[in-house]
Backbone and ligand atoms as CSV (ligand in chain L), in Angstrom:
chain,resi,resn,atom,element,x,y,z
A,1,MET,N,N,6.320,-29.557,-10.424
A,1,MET,CA,C,4.879,-29.319,-10.565
A,1,MET,C,C,4.296,-28.292,-9.813
A,2,SER,N,N,3.708,-27.469,-10.486
A,2,SER,CA,C,3.120,-26.175,-9.609
A,2,SER,C,C,1.696,-26.528,-9.057
A,3,VAL,N,N,1.447,-25.827,-7.896
A,3,VAL,CA,C,0.142,-26.120,-7.113
A,3,VAL,C,C,-0.790,-25.089,-7.810
A,4,ILE,N,N,-0.428,-24.061,-8.437
A,4,ILE,CA,C,-1.347,-23.146,-9.032
A,4,ILE,C,C,-0.972,-23.006,-10.514
A,5,SER,N,N,-1.810,-22.612,-11.246
A,5,SER,CA,C,-1.759,-22.361,-12.739
A,5,SER,C,C,-0.752,-21.329,-13.017
A,6,GLN,N,N,-0.145,-21.477,-14.208
A,6,GLN,CA,C,0.591,-20.272,-14.837
A,6,GLN,C,C,-0.136,-18.891,-14.840
A,7,GLU,N,N,-1.263,-19.085,-15.210
A,7,GLU,CA,C,-2.034,-17.764,-15.405
A,7,GLU,C,C,-2.259,-17.155,-14.013
A,8,THR,N,N,-2.444,-18.057,-12.900
A,8,THR,CA,C,-2.542,-17.457,-11.586
A,8,THR,C,C,-1.128,-16.898,-11.223
A,9,VAL,N,N,-0.091,-17.481,-11.485
A,9,VAL,CA,C,1.327,-17.019,-11.183
A,9,VAL,C,C,1.592,-15.709,-11.757
A,10,ASN,N,N,1.134,-15.566,-13.038
A,10,ASN,CA,C,1.224,-14.300,-13.773
A,10,ASN,C,C,0.435,-13.196,-13.068
A,11,LEU,N,N,-0.788,-13.538,-12.620
A,11,LEU,CA,C,-1.603,-12.415,-12.051
A,11,LEU,C,C,-1.025,-12.062,-10.677
A,12,LEU,N,N,-0.471,-13.094,-9.906
A,12,LEU,CA,C,0.104,-12.805,-8.570
A,12,LEU,C,C,1.185,-11.961,-8.853
A,13,ASN,N,N,2.083,-12.362,-9.843
A,13,ASN,CA,C,3.257,-11.496,-10.054
A,13,ASN,C,C,2.999,-10.109,-10.439
A,14,GLU,N,N,1.882,-9.901,-11.131
A,14,GLU,CA,C,1.303,-8.512,-11.479
A,14,GLU,C,C,1.222,-7.871,-10.171
A,15,HIS,N,N,0.452,-8.432,-9.251
A,15,HIS,CA,C,0.083,-7.734,-8.012
A,15,HIS,C,C,1.442,-7.594,-7.211
A,16,LEU,N,N,2.222,-8.559,-7.130
A,16,LEU,CA,C,3.685,-8.318,-6.436
A,16,LEU,C,C,4.237,-6.988,-6.908
A,17,ASN,N,N,4.214,-6.761,-8.330
A,17,ASN,CA,C,4.803,-5.454,-8.880
A,17,ASN,C,C,4.031,-4.280,-8.372
A,18,LEU,N,N,2.811,-4.438,-8.185
A,18,LEU,CA,C,1.916,-3.359,-7.723
A,18,LEU,C,C,2.368,-3.012,-6.280
A,19,GLU,N,N,2.552,-4.006,-5.399
A,19,GLU,CA,C,2.969,-3.702,-4.108
A,19,GLU,C,C,4.315,-3.009,-4.072
A,20,HIS,N,N,5.076,-3.393,-5.042
A,20,HIS,CA,C,6.520,-2.768,-5.111
A,20,HIS,C,C,6.353,-1.277,-5.604
A,21,TYR,N,N,5.284,-1.150,-6.457
A,21,TYR,CA,C,4.996,0.311,-6.953
A,21,TYR,C,C,4.447,1.117,-5.779
A,22,SER,N,N,3.555,0.511,-4.888
A,22,SER,CA,C,3.298,1.174,-3.628
A,22,SER,C,C,4.375,1.656,-2.735
A,23,ALA,N,N,5.268,0.695,-2.470
A,23,ALA,CA,C,6.423,1.010,-1.635
A,23,ALA,C,C,7.209,2.221,-2.288
A,24,ASN,N,N,7.544,2.274,-3.560
A,24,ASN,CA,C,8.266,3.211,-4.282
A,24,ASN,C,C,7.410,4.521,-4.086
A,25,LEU,N,N,6.028,4.556,-4.386
A,25,LEU,CA,C,5.301,5.694,-4.254
A,25,LEU,C,C,5.295,6.358,-2.895
A,26,TYR,N,N,5.172,5.467,-1.858
A,26,TYR,CA,C,5.218,6.116,-0.547
A,26,TYR,C,C,6.744,6.489,-0.200
A,27,PHE,N,N,7.676,5.961,-0.730
A,27,PHE,CA,C,9.018,6.523,-0.448
A,27,PHE,C,C,9.153,7.828,-1.107
A,28,ASN,N,N,8.731,8.079,-2.327
A,28,ASN,CA,C,8.832,9.430,-3.019
A,28,ASN,C,C,8.136,10.428,-2.202
A,29,MET,N,N,6.782,10.014,-1.679
A,29,MET,CA,C,6.042,10.933,-0.971
A,29,MET,C,C,6.755,11.354,0.402
A,30,ALA,N,N,7.241,10.301,0.902
A,30,ALA,CA,C,8.134,10.579,2.082
A,30,ALA,C,C,9.177,11.607,1.937
A,31,GLY,N,N,9.795,11.464,0.784
A,31,GLY,CA,C,10.937,12.357,0.454
A,31,GLY,C,C,10.448,13.797,0.273
A,32,TRP,N,N,9.139,13.978,-0.321
A,32,TRP,CA,C,8.708,15.133,-0.464
A,32,TRP,C,C,8.279,16.046,0.643
A,33,CYS,N,N,7.686,14.964,1.643
A,33,CYS,CA,C,7.342,15.669,3.064
A,33,CYS,C,C,8.703,16.057,3.811
A,34,GLU,N,N,9.710,15.254,3.637
A,34,GLU,CA,C,10.925,15.599,4.314
A,34,GLU,C,C,11.476,16.925,4.017
A,35,LYS,N,N,11.526,17.139,2.482
A,35,LYS,CA,C,11.787,18.321,1.944
A,35,LYS,C,C,11.016,19.610,2.362
A,36,GLU,N,N,9.738,19.298,2.614
A,36,GLU,CA,C,8.894,20.459,3.073
A,36,GLU,C,C,9.056,20.593,4.596
A,37,GLY,N,N,9.721,19.926,5.303
A,37,GLY,CA,C,9.953,19.927,6.700
A,37,GLY,C,C,8.878,19.172,7.537
A,38,LEU,N,N,8.145,18.297,6.874
A,38,LEU,CA,C,7.151,17.608,7.627
A,38,LEU,C,C,7.677,16.258,8.075
A,39,LYS,N,N,8.380,16.370,9.216
A,39,LYS,CA,C,8.990,15.088,9.696
A,39,LYS,C,C,8.172,14.043,10.155
A,40,GLY,N,N,6.987,14.362,10.569
A,40,GLY,CA,C,6.053,13.376,11.259
A,40,GLY,C,C,5.509,12.571,9.945
A,41,CYS,N,N,5.051,13.310,9.005
A,41,CYS,CA,C,4.527,12.619,7.705
A,41,CYS,C,C,5.648,11.909,7.006
A,42,SER,N,N,6.833,12.349,6.919
A,42,SER,CA,C,7.862,11.709,6.425
A,42,SER,C,C,8.272,10.312,6.883
A,43,LYS,N,N,8.315,10.384,8.349
A,43,LYS,CA,C,8.590,9.205,9.022
A,43,LYS,C,C,7.532,8.117,8.904
A,44,PHE,N,N,6.291,8.606,8.942
A,44,PHE,CA,C,5.153,7.742,8.640
A,44,PHE,C,C,5.135,7.030,7.391
A,45,LEU,N,N,5.499,7.771,6.277
A,45,LEU,CA,C,5.362,7.212,4.954
A,45,LEU,C,C,6.441,6.386,4.586
A,46,TYR,N,N,7.748,6.565,5.237
A,46,TYR,CA,C,8.851,5.726,5.015
A,46,TYR,C,C,8.688,4.535,5.664
A,47,ASN,N,N,8.037,4.542,6.977
A,47,ASN,CA,C,7.589,3.239,7.590
A,47,ASN,C,C,6.564,2.577,6.628
A,48,HIS,N,N,5.701,3.260,6.106
A,48,HIS,CA,C,4.674,2.606,5.292
A,48,HIS,C,C,5.243,2.052,3.872
A,49,SER,N,N,6.290,2.712,3.498
A,49,SER,CA,C,7.018,2.133,2.263
A,49,SER,C,C,7.602,0.859,2.750
A,50,SER,N,N,8.090,0.783,3.892
A,50,SER,CA,C,8.857,-0.575,4.241
A,50,SER,C,C,7.689,-1.585,4.270
A,51,GLU,N,N,6.548,-1.198,4.898
A,51,GLU,CA,C,5.468,-2.200,4.969
A,51,GLU,C,C,4.995,-2.824,3.737
A,52,GLU,N,N,5.063,-1.885,2.631
A,52,GLU,CA,C,4.624,-2.293,1.479
A,52,GLU,C,C,5.704,-3.413,0.873
A,53,HIS,N,N,6.803,-3.256,1.364
A,53,HIS,CA,C,7.856,-4.288,0.984
A,53,HIS,C,C,7.605,-5.455,1.666
A,54,THR,N,N,7.070,-5.493,2.796
A,54,THR,CA,C,6.723,-6.790,3.335
A,54,THR,C,C,5.623,-7.485,2.779
A,55,HIS,N,N,4.664,-6.711,2.071
A,55,HIS,CA,C,3.592,-7.265,1.353
A,55,HIS,C,C,4.118,-8.016,-0.017
A,56,LEU,N,N,5.140,-7.219,-0.704
A,56,LEU,CA,C,5.575,-7.808,-1.878
A,56,LEU,C,C,6.339,-9.145,-1.608
A,57,GLU,N,N,6.991,-9.122,-0.461
A,57,GLU,CA,C,7.646,-10.389,0.120
A,57,GLU,C,C,6.699,-11.507,0.278
A,58,LYS,N,N,5.517,-11.274,0.859
A,58,LYS,CA,C,4.487,-12.306,1.097
A,58,LYS,C,C,4.181,-12.877,-0.323
A,59,PHE,N,N,3.915,-12.110,-1.302
A,59,PHE,CA,C,3.645,-12.653,-2.559
A,59,PHE,C,C,4.756,-13.552,-3.209
A,60,ARG,N,N,6.009,-13.031,-3.009
A,60,ARG,CA,C,7.149,-13.773,-3.394
A,60,ARG,C,C,7.304,-15.122,-2.786
A,61,GLU,N,N,6.927,-15.171,-1.483
A,61,GLU,CA,C,6.968,-16.299,-0.711
A,61,GLU,C,C,5.945,-17.413,-1.342
A,62,PHE,N,N,4.828,-16.883,-1.467
A,62,PHE,CA,C,3.613,-17.712,-1.855
A,62,PHE,C,C,3.849,-18.360,-3.167
A,63,ILE,N,N,4.224,-17.415,-4.183
A,63,ILE,CA,C,4.261,-17.860,-5.683
A,63,ILE,C,C,5.414,-18.810,-5.663
A,64,ASN,N,N,6.555,-18.620,-4.902
A,64,ASN,CA,C,7.721,-19.829,-5.042
A,64,ASN,C,C,7.241,-20.922,-4.343
A,65,LYS,N,N,6.652,-20.938,-3.318
A,65,LYS,CA,C,6.253,-22.090,-2.490
A,65,LYS,C,C,5.226,-22.874,-3.274
A,66,ALA,N,N,4.245,-22.208,-3.969
A,66,ALA,CA,C,3.445,-22.852,-4.909
A,66,ALA,C,C,4.016,-23.485,-6.215
A,67,GLY,N,N,5.209,-23.256,-6.318
A,67,GLY,CA,C,5.900,-23.872,-7.590
A,67,GLY,C,C,6.119,-22.829,-8.693
A,68,GLY,N,N,5.755,-21.561,-8.519
A,68,GLY,CA,C,5.917,-20.711,-9.551
A,68,GLY,C,C,7.102,-19.977,-9.408
A,69,GLN,N,N,7.418,-18.801,-10.189
A,69,GLN,CA,C,8.586,-18.075,-10.000
A,69,GLN,C,C,8.194,-16.670,-9.860
A,70,ALA,N,N,8.570,-15.988,-8.687
A,70,ALA,CA,C,8.178,-14.519,-8.564
A,70,ALA,C,C,9.214,-13.784,-9.321
A,71,VAL,N,N,8.593,-12.791,-10.184
A,71,VAL,CA,C,9.363,-11.966,-11.016
A,71,VAL,C,C,9.193,-10.613,-10.899
A,72,MET,N,N,10.208,-9.787,-10.606
A,72,MET,CA,C,10.024,-8.318,-10.763
A,72,MET,C,C,10.100,-7.844,-12.193
A,73,GLY,N,N,8.884,-7.092,-12.644
A,73,GLY,CA,C,8.923,-6.529,-13.978
A,73,GLY,C,C,9.465,-5.047,-13.984
A,74,GLU,N,N,9.141,-4.448,-15.163
A,74,GLU,CA,C,9.644,-3.122,-15.229
A,74,GLU,C,C,8.739,-2.230,-14.426
A,75,MET,N,N,9.416,-1.277,-13.839
A,75,MET,CA,C,8.726,-0.439,-12.918
A,75,MET,C,C,8.429,1.105,-13.282
A,76,LYS,N,N,7.185,1.417,-13.381
A,76,LYS,CA,C,6.827,2.912,-13.616
A,76,LYS,C,C,7.352,3.749,-12.631
A,77,ALA,N,N,8.021,4.922,-12.878
A,77,ALA,CA,C,8.389,5.792,-11.825
A,77,ALA,C,C,7.170,6.457,-11.108
A,78,PRO,N,N,7.122,6.377,-9.846
A,78,PRO,CA,C,5.954,7.113,-9.180
A,78,PRO,C,C,6.230,8.564,-9.194
A,79,GLU,N,N,5.102,9.350,-9.050
A,79,GLU,CA,C,5.349,10.851,-9.005
A,79,GLU,C,C,5.994,11.168,-7.630
A,80,CYS,N,N,6.717,12.405,-7.652
A,80,CYS,CA,C,7.521,12.689,-6.634
A,80,CYS,C,C,7.381,14.164,-6.263
A,81,LYS,N,N,6.391,14.902,-6.984
A,81,LYS,CA,C,6.073,16.268,-6.558
A,81,LYS,C,C,4.500,16.503,-6.285
A,82,PHE,N,N,4.247,17.229,-5.360
A,82,PHE,CA,C,2.946,17.342,-4.810
A,82,PHE,C,C,2.653,18.737,-4.680
A,83,ASN,N,N,1.362,19.152,-4.681
A,83,ASN,CA,C,1.001,20.644,-4.394
A,83,ASN,C,C,0.676,20.977,-2.985
A,84,SER,N,N,0.275,19.864,-2.270
A,84,SER,CA,C,0.001,20.057,-0.962
A,84,SER,C,C,-0.029,18.702,-0.180
A,85,VAL,N,N,0.034,18.769,1.112
A,85,VAL,CA,C,-0.054,17.553,1.954
A,85,VAL,C,C,-1.526,16.833,1.765
A,86,GLU,N,N,-2.547,17.806,1.571
A,86,GLU,CA,C,-3.901,17.373,1.335
A,86,GLU,C,C,-3.918,16.543,0.134
A,87,GLU,N,N,-3.328,17.027,-0.981
A,87,GLU,CA,C,-3.463,16.271,-2.172
A,87,GLU,C,C,-2.667,14.988,-2.155
A,88,LEU,N,N,-1.628,14.939,-1.409
A,88,LEU,CA,C,-0.800,13.743,-1.210
A,88,LEU,C,C,-1.615,12.654,-0.487
A,89,PHE,N,N,-2.358,13.026,0.555
A,89,PHE,CA,C,-3.130,12.017,1.254
A,89,PHE,C,C,-4.206,11.503,0.399
A,90,GLU,N,N,-4.829,12.575,-0.348
A,90,GLU,CA,C,-6.033,12.017,-1.192
A,90,GLU,C,C,-5.457,11.105,-2.211
A,91,LYS,N,N,-4.452,11.301,-2.714
A,91,LYS,CA,C,-3.826,10.391,-3.828
A,91,LYS,C,C,-3.619,9.158,-3.056
A,92,ILE,N,N,-3.232,9.035,-1.850
A,92,ILE,CA,C,-2.930,7.702,-1.113
A,92,ILE,C,C,-4.212,6.966,-0.963
A,93,ILE,N,N,-5.299,7.648,-0.514
A,93,ILE,CA,C,-6.572,6.970,-0.305
A,93,ILE,C,C,-7.026,6.390,-1.695
A,94,LYS,N,N,-6.990,7.212,-2.807
A,94,LYS,CA,C,-7.320,6.556,-4.121
A,94,LYS,C,C,-6.609,5.252,-4.349
A,95,HIS,N,N,-5.263,5.436,-4.163
A,95,HIS,CA,C,-4.292,4.384,-4.555
A,95,HIS,C,C,-4.652,3.047,-3.762
A,96,GLU,N,N,-4.871,3.256,-2.470
A,96,GLU,CA,C,-5.298,2.117,-1.767
A,96,GLU,C,C,-6.628,1.490,-2.092
A,97,GLU,N,N,-7.436,2.289,-2.615
A,97,GLU,CA,C,-8.816,1.954,-2.948
A,97,GLU,C,C,-8.554,1.104,-4.261
A,98,TYR,N,N,-7.687,1.521,-5.090
A,98,TYR,CA,C,-7.330,0.740,-6.313
A,98,TYR,C,C,-6.699,-0.679,-5.881
A,99,ILE,N,N,-5.735,-0.623,-5.046
A,99,ILE,CA,C,-5.203,-1.843,-4.464
A,99,ILE,C,C,-6.290,-2.893,-4.002
A,100,THR,N,N,-7.233,-2.452,-3.169
A,100,THR,CA,C,-8.282,-3.188,-2.702
A,100,THR,C,C,-9.048,-3.713,-3.934
A,101,SER,N,N,-9.448,-2.922,-4.958
A,101,SER,CA,C,-10.223,-3.610,-5.945
A,101,SER,C,C,-9.406,-4.711,-6.738
A,102,CYS,N,N,-8.029,-4.479,-6.846
A,102,CYS,CA,C,-7.234,-5.470,-7.455
A,102,CYS,C,C,-7.239,-6.702,-6.517
A,103,ILE,N,N,-7.018,-6.657,-5.345
A,103,ILE,CA,C,-7.176,-7.926,-4.459
A,103,ILE,C,C,-8.493,-8.673,-4.660
A,104,ASN,N,N,-9.633,-7.759,-4.567
A,104,ASN,CA,C,-10.978,-8.294,-4.774
A,104,ASN,C,C,-11.167,-9.077,-6.092
A,105,LYS,N,N,-10.386,-8.496,-7.206
A,105,LYS,CA,C,-10.572,-9.170,-8.505
A,105,LYS,C,C,-9.696,-10.583,-8.396
A,106,LEU,N,N,-8.552,-10.586,-7.696
A,106,LEU,CA,C,-7.908,-11.787,-7.572
A,106,LEU,C,C,-8.676,-12.816,-6.705
A,107,VAL,N,N,-9.444,-12.209,-5.690
A,107,VAL,CA,C,-10.215,-13.253,-4.979
A,107,VAL,C,C,-11.373,-13.866,-5.837
A,108,SER,N,N,-12.007,-13.010,-6.731
A,108,SER,CA,C,-12.906,-13.534,-7.383
A,108,SER,C,C,-12.587,-14.495,-8.597
A,109,ILE,N,N,-11.351,-14.342,-9.002
A,109,ILE,CA,C,-10.790,-15.148,-10.040
A,109,ILE,C,C,-10.416,-16.481,-9.373
A,110,SER,N,N,-9.929,-16.423,-8.129
A,110,SER,CA,C,-9.583,-17.616,-7.453
A,110,SER,C,C,-10.814,-18.409,-6.934
A,111,MET,N,N,-11.905,-17.737,-6.717
A,111,MET,CA,C,-13.059,-18.444,-6.417
A,111,MET,C,C,-13.647,-19.091,-7.579
A,112,ASP,N,N,-13.817,-18.321,-8.680
A,112,ASP,CA,C,-14.221,-18.914,-9.940
A,112,ASP,C,C,-13.595,-20.140,-10.454
A,113,SER,N,N,-12.167,-20.185,-10.127
A,113,SER,CA,C,-11.458,-21.360,-10.703
A,113,SER,C,C,-11.249,-22.415,-9.561
A,114,LYS,N,N,-11.940,-22.204,-8.459
A,114,LYS,CA,C,-11.843,-23.076,-7.282
A,114,LYS,C,C,-10.458,-23.333,-6.889
A,115,ASP,N,N,-9.600,-22.170,-6.841
A,115,ASP,CA,C,-8.120,-22.240,-6.525
A,115,ASP,C,C,-8.270,-21.745,-5.115
A,116,TYR,N,N,-8.502,-22.905,-4.065
A,116,TYR,CA,C,-8.564,-22.652,-2.669
A,116,TYR,C,C,-7.287,-22.257,-1.928
A,117,VAL,N,N,-6.221,-22.639,-2.488
A,117,VAL,CA,C,-4.885,-22.326,-1.876
A,117,VAL,C,C,-4.675,-20.806,-2.039
A,118,THR,N,N,-4.773,-20.319,-3.312
A,118,THR,CA,C,-4.605,-18.842,-3.400
A,118,THR,C,C,-5.766,-18.048,-2.839
A,119,LEU,N,N,-6.872,-18.606,-2.617
A,119,LEU,CA,C,-7.957,-17.935,-2.033
A,119,LEU,C,C,-7.656,-17.734,-0.512
A,120,LYS,N,N,-7.000,-18.742,0.196
A,120,LYS,CA,C,-6.529,-18.741,1.446
A,120,LYS,C,C,-5.456,-17.813,1.668
A,121,PHE,N,N,-4.588,-17.741,0.705
A,121,PHE,CA,C,-3.412,-16.877,0.930
A,121,PHE,C,C,-3.823,-15.432,0.793
A,122,LEU,N,N,-4.805,-15.162,-0.070
A,122,LEU,CA,C,-5.367,-13.708,-0.255
A,122,LEU,C,C,-6.191,-13.350,0.844
A,123,GLU,N,N,-6.705,-14.194,1.730
A,123,GLU,CA,C,-7.455,-13.836,2.843
A,123,GLU,C,C,-6.927,-12.573,3.603
A,124,TRP,N,N,-5.431,-12.868,3.990
A,124,TRP,CA,C,-4.663,-11.742,4.832
A,124,TRP,C,C,-4.736,-10.380,4.167
A,125,PHE,N,N,-4.702,-10.402,2.911
A,125,PHE,CA,C,-4.763,-9.079,2.120
A,125,PHE,C,C,-5.930,-8.429,2.083
A,126,VAL,N,N,-7.153,-9.309,2.226
A,126,VAL,CA,C,-8.452,-8.698,2.214
A,126,VAL,C,C,-8.626,-7.901,3.658
A,127,LYS,N,N,-8.065,-8.527,4.684
A,127,LYS,CA,C,-8.216,-7.901,6.016
A,127,LYS,C,C,-7.264,-6.681,5.977
A,128,GLU,N,N,-5.989,-6.926,5.463
A,128,GLU,CA,C,-5.074,-5.862,5.357
A,128,GLU,C,C,-5.678,-4.583,4.730
A,129,GLN,N,N,-6.291,-4.709,3.653
A,129,GLN,CA,C,-6.891,-3.615,2.749
A,129,GLN,C,C,-7.849,-2.808,3.536
A,130,LEU,N,N,-8.621,-3.642,4.470
A,130,LEU,CA,C,-9.636,-3.008,5.305
A,130,LEU,C,C,-8.776,-2.014,6.280
A,131,GLU,N,N,-7.780,-2.607,6.747
A,131,GLU,CA,C,-6.965,-1.783,7.874
A,131,GLU,C,C,-6.317,-0.623,7.063
A,132,GLU,N,N,-5.700,-0.807,5.846
A,132,GLU,CA,C,-5.013,0.325,5.147
A,132,GLU,C,C,-6.230,1.377,4.987
A,133,GLU,N,N,-7.204,1.028,4.398
A,133,GLU,CA,C,-8.331,2.188,4.056
A,133,GLU,C,C,-8.727,2.750,5.441
A,134,GLU,N,N,-8.969,2.044,6.328
A,134,GLU,CA,C,-9.376,2.806,7.604
A,134,GLU,C,C,-8.341,3.712,8.039
A,135,LEU,N,N,-7.034,3.220,8.053
A,135,LEU,CA,C,-6.001,4.124,8.456
A,135,LEU,C,C,-5.921,5.510,7.684
A,136,PHE,N,N,-6.025,5.290,6.391
A,136,PHE,CA,C,-5.956,6.469,5.571
A,136,PHE,C,C,-7.052,7.252,5.628
A,137,ASN,N,N,-8.318,6.741,5.715
A,137,ASN,CA,C,-9.483,7.354,5.933
A,137,ASN,C,C,-9.584,8.284,7.182
A,138,ASP,N,N,-8.855,7.762,8.176
A,138,ASP,CA,C,-8.777,8.497,9.575
A,138,ASP,C,C,-7.888,9.791,9.341
A,139,ILE,N,N,-6.776,9.590,8.507
A,139,ILE,CA,C,-6.039,10.674,8.231
A,139,ILE,C,C,-6.799,11.716,7.332
A,140,ILE,N,N,-7.702,11.340,6.399
A,140,ILE,CA,C,-8.439,12.275,5.782
A,140,ILE,C,C,-9.324,13.038,6.585
A,141,LYS,N,N,-9.951,12.060,7.524
A,141,LYS,CA,C,-10.924,12.930,8.486
A,141,LYS,C,C,-10.155,14.006,9.210
A,142,LYS,N,N,-8.950,13.757,9.666
A,142,LYS,CA,C,-8.305,14.642,10.485
A,142,LYS,C,C,-8.008,15.966,9.637
A,143,ILE,N,N,-7.698,15.775,8.456
A,143,ILE,CA,C,-7.542,16.857,7.545
A,143,ILE,C,C,-8.837,17.729,7.578
A,144,ARG,N,N,-9.859,17.043,7.339
A,144,ARG,CA,C,-11.196,17.730,7.221
A,144,ARG,C,C,-11.522,18.558,8.536
A,145,ILE,N,N,-11.220,17.920,9.493
A,145,ILE,CA,C,-11.346,18.647,11.028
A,145,ILE,C,C,-10.530,19.984,11.116
A,146,LEU,N,N,-9.328,19.553,10.631
A,146,LEU,CA,C,-8.350,20.996,10.747
A,146,LEU,C,C,-8.740,21.842,9.703
A,147,GLU,N,N,-9.364,21.505,8.602
A,147,GLU,CA,C,-9.912,22.548,7.426
A,147,GLU,C,C,-8.655,23.000,6.695
A,148,ASP,N,N,-7.963,23.688,7.254
A,148,ASP,CA,C,-6.848,24.587,6.626
A,148,ASP,C,C,-5.482,24.141,7.066
A,149,LEU,N,N,-4.860,23.416,6.189
A,149,LEU,CA,C,-3.417,22.799,6.713
A,149,LEU,C,C,-2.380,23.920,6.419
A,150,LYS,N,N,-2.383,24.838,7.319
A,150,LYS,CA,C,-1.329,25.912,7.104
A,150,LYS,C,C,-0.812,26.230,8.657
A,151,GLY,N,N,0.264,26.721,8.722
A,151,GLY,CA,C,0.809,27.302,10.063
A,151,GLY,C,C,0.757,26.202,11.103
A,152,ARG,N,N,0.077,26.665,12.165
A,152,ARG,CA,C,0.009,25.678,13.443
A,152,ARG,C,C,-0.832,24.405,13.094
A,153,ASN,N,N,-1.907,24.617,12.209
A,153,ASN,CA,C,-2.824,23.321,11.738
A,153,ASN,C,C,-1.877,22.306,11.167
A,154,LEU,N,N,-0.989,22.818,10.255
A,154,LEU,CA,C,-0.042,21.869,9.505
A,154,LEU,C,C,0.886,21.161,10.582
A,155,TYR,N,N,1.312,22.099,11.585
A,155,TYR,CA,C,2.317,21.582,12.597
A,155,TYR,C,C,1.669,20.435,13.300
A,156,THR,N,N,0.427,20.679,13.897
A,156,THR,CA,C,-0.609,19.751,14.614
A,156,THR,C,C,-0.727,18.537,13.776
A,157,PHE,N,N,-1.145,18.568,12.577
A,157,PHE,CA,C,-1.294,17.383,11.517
A,157,PHE,C,C,-0.111,16.634,11.524
A,158,ASP,N,N,1.122,17.410,11.280
A,158,ASP,CA,C,2.465,16.514,11.047
A,158,ASP,C,C,2.621,15.804,12.283
A,159,LYS,N,N,2.486,16.377,13.461
A,159,LYS,CA,C,2.590,15.630,14.757
A,159,LYS,C,C,1.749,14.418,14.810
A,160,PHE,N,N,0.520,14.583,14.438
A,160,PHE,CA,C,-0.568,13.610,14.588
A,160,PHE,C,C,-0.132,12.406,13.837
A,161,VAL,N,N,0.309,12.538,12.440
A,161,VAL,CA,C,0.513,11.628,11.513
A,161,VAL,C,C,1.940,10.946,12.094
A,162,GLY,N,N,2.757,11.717,12.600
A,162,GLY,CA,C,4.036,11.112,13.115
A,162,GLY,C,C,3.832,10.175,14.130
A,163,ASN,N,N,2.753,10.402,14.946
A,163,ASN,CA,C,2.590,9.393,16.118
A,163,ASN,C,C,1.724,8.342,15.633
A,164,LEU,N,N,1.091,8.143,14.580
A,164,LEU,CA,C,0.399,7.110,14.138
A,164,LEU,C,C,1.524,5.940,14.089
A,165,ASP,N,N,1.047,4.830,14.707
A,165,ASP,CA,C,2.075,3.658,14.582
A,165,ASP,C,C,1.781,2.906,13.439
A,166,SER,N,N,2.426,3.161,12.383
A,166,SER,CA,C,2.139,2.308,11.076
A,166,SER,C,C,2.528,0.880,11.019
A,167,GLN,N,N,3.522,0.581,12.032
A,167,GLN,CA,C,4.119,-0.780,12.243
A,167,GLN,C,C,2.926,-1.685,12.850
A,168,GLU,N,N,1.992,-0.933,13.450
A,168,GLU,CA,C,0.821,-1.716,14.017
A,168,GLU,C,C,-0.025,-2.423,12.883
A,169,HIS,N,N,0.137,-1.947,11.740
A,169,HIS,CA,C,-0.586,-2.462,10.546
A,169,HIS,C,C,0.415,-3.426,9.785
A,170,CYS,N,N,1.493,-3.789,10.307
A,170,CYS,CA,C,2.477,-4.669,9.600
A,170,CYS,C,C,2.743,-5.860,10.354
A,171,SER,N,N,2.063,-6.859,9.813
A,171,SER,CA,C,2.380,-8.246,10.463
A,171,SER,C,C,2.395,-9.269,9.428
L,1,FE2,FE,FE,0.002,-3.266,0.280
């Protein structure tokens, strides 16, 4: 007997796959940075990819605990080529804003159906998305301060990103 409806299980599975997509996207972005010699950005993005894996595991654990079955679906290949590091981080902030909107949609569905257990589970992700957006917005602000990410500026930026502790956001 499932604590949550099959419809909710399906929606949560959809989101689990989205977290998996995020992990793969950041993995590919990290690879591009590594190829470009941006060791700081690369390290940060590989760490962030692992953090996204912990998110999908949270969904897996909740779905199965609630009597559903966590299922991995077909995965669209994320992009792996970028024109610049600015473009890459602009893409990340857009992606995280999209993830936030998906979490918000799940919250409102849970509220409408008085599904309090799912609502409680999603609470952590509401807070997490706030942190994710703050983190990436800080990076975008740094890009704007440095203006032109070339030469020494790019070196400074890469060092800055490499020193960000992305594990701080992982719990
Ligand atoms: Fe995530």
